[in-house]
C-alpha angles and dihedrals in degrees: 000000000000092000091047091050090049091053091051090053091050090050091051092051091047092053091049091056097052116118126228090252090065092054092047090052092045096051093040093051093047090049091051094048094046090047092054090049090050093050092049092047091050093048092048092049093049092050102038104018096236141080116267094211092048092047093049092047093050096042101040112013099045094059090049092057092044099256120150123199110224119191116210116237118264112257111255095027132083121249090253101054101023095093093048092049091048092050091048092051091048091053092050092048092052095050112129122220133207109261105247091211099039116158129241117270098219102030099043117007094044092047089054089052092049092053102040104022089230127122109233094192127064124222090245091054093048091047090055089051090051089053090049091052092051090049096046102037105034136060140170094273093062090092090065092064122053094213094054089048089057092052092045088059091043093058089053095053115108096201112079092211090054090052092050091047091052091051091052091046091057093053093045092046093054092046093048094051092053094248096132092134088063095045095098090048097058110025103066096099091042090058090046090056092048091048093051101043112012101044112089097193135042091242090055091047091050091055091053091047092052089055089047090050093056091050093042095052091050092050093045093052091049091049091051093053095045107118105207111093107202138122094270092052091048091050091050092048091049091050093048090048091051091051093049094047092046093051094047092048093050090047089054089050090050090053090049092051092047093053099256091123100156090052089050092051091051092050092050093048092049090049093051091049094047095048107026093158093065094075090128087075088069095224087158089072090060088049093050092053093048092048091050089054088054088047088232093151095166090058090047090054090050091054091048091050088059101042104028090080127138091236094054126076114261130227138186090255092057097044098041094043089053089050091048093054093050092045090051090065094059109014098090092063101027117126124175092212094051091045091052091052101044101020128238122307122228093261091048091049090052091050093049092048090050090052091048089050092051094046091050090053094049116005094181097069102075094062090057095044091048089045093238087132128038119250127233133189109289118249124246090246130039138196112226113242089012136111091260091060090047091053092048093048097045093045092063103025105042090089091055092054091048091051093061110074114239096003094115091044090055090047091049092052098046114026097085091056088075092075092057088060092053107048094178112016096184092062104029135030128196111202098357137034116289112286109269118247096213100068097096095058094046093045091052088056093048101041126065121259094247090063119090102230114224113233125202127221097022110242118237116240112260120250094249093059090055090044096050091044091052092045092049093048093046095048091045090052091050090049092053093046092047091051094048099039106024099162094046093047092048090054089048092049093049091048091048095051090042089056090049092052098038096085091051092048090048092052092048092051092049092050092049092048097050099039118085114251092236092053091047089051092050092049092051089050090054 
């Protein structure tokens, strides 16, 4: 005790002899360190959506002190299968879909890269497209024909120039070996590849697709009349059907981009009638966009009546087009001031409810339609209810909202009211399932790095970011005050440390006063 008391006295004397320069260096260093920690925490939160200190403490420190993180069972499921059901639901929510209105690689995406020097597609997005091409355009019987084997390898190539070279090699090989009568049979997918990636204009791409259509129709007819009914024949027929549908759809999109909208609508309608079972390809979304361009709103309503069904999967195109049609009936004479005085009419209530429904399905779209966020080229794949779907929808449909007078004004006045109906979207939905929590991660994989990904709901800043920001600000303030008023801050520091040590000094004095001197001597000897 005597030694401890002596050390306390020495510490008190040492603190009383410190110069102002020491306190300036101390506060400045602490401000610098806490500032660096704050910057790192902020960067980590912006990139990964969580606090680094919190993650380390939960992942590494909690097991060391014996803590175990127990997750409560999901309501409605037993403790045994709750985790499996939750994981399965999460996987279904994060499923990415092929963008029905995706652009052309060579004629549109590549031209954007040439002008801006930026890559509009991510590696993850292009890898998904490569997998789609292998699924749609290849089958197990490709190994029986050399030309199909060449294209099977072409779809797997990562380098675009290697894919284009392989497609040309197939055409040249067949011509050189005097197999021109089989040319239409084998070159459909080669022309598809050239149209997608080698053509630099839509007109050039359309020419390639017309050549692919001739070959694809011939192959499809032969597959239909093939007598053997086995698994290989079914796989080949399915592949030939996929090629034909893909080519016809892209030809309709070429006609739409070149201004032949009525022709595009006819091609899409014929395609949907010929292959009604391929509704998962979402060709009706291409049809909706073309009909909106024609301002054929009655036809748009007829398409919505068929596909805006409770048993069918929803999309931003379905929900927001339904809202646009209802807003069209009242938007030209809608006034917030007049509505607040007299109340909303039945038609206005229906329009507002339709907007709330659309915003609940995808809350990212209004900022793009209202031009509160800048648009980029849409990706080749989208995540439903995510930012990628919002970019894809607004890219093609913003012009249709602008064309209807007052539609954007009605959206601006009413869209934020949706969030008052859903106080906590992650736990409770209103008209749809609760908003998935995995959209941010998937959207960051699908959208380019130069795009500011929209996040919903906005995450609250972790405690440690607030703590490090406060610590940095407080220590910086102390450093400035110590530099400007050294004598005053030294007196303050001495008084502060004296107050901290005064209870300990008081206890030591009381112990020394009440303990016998002989006992104190024996304790010090021990």
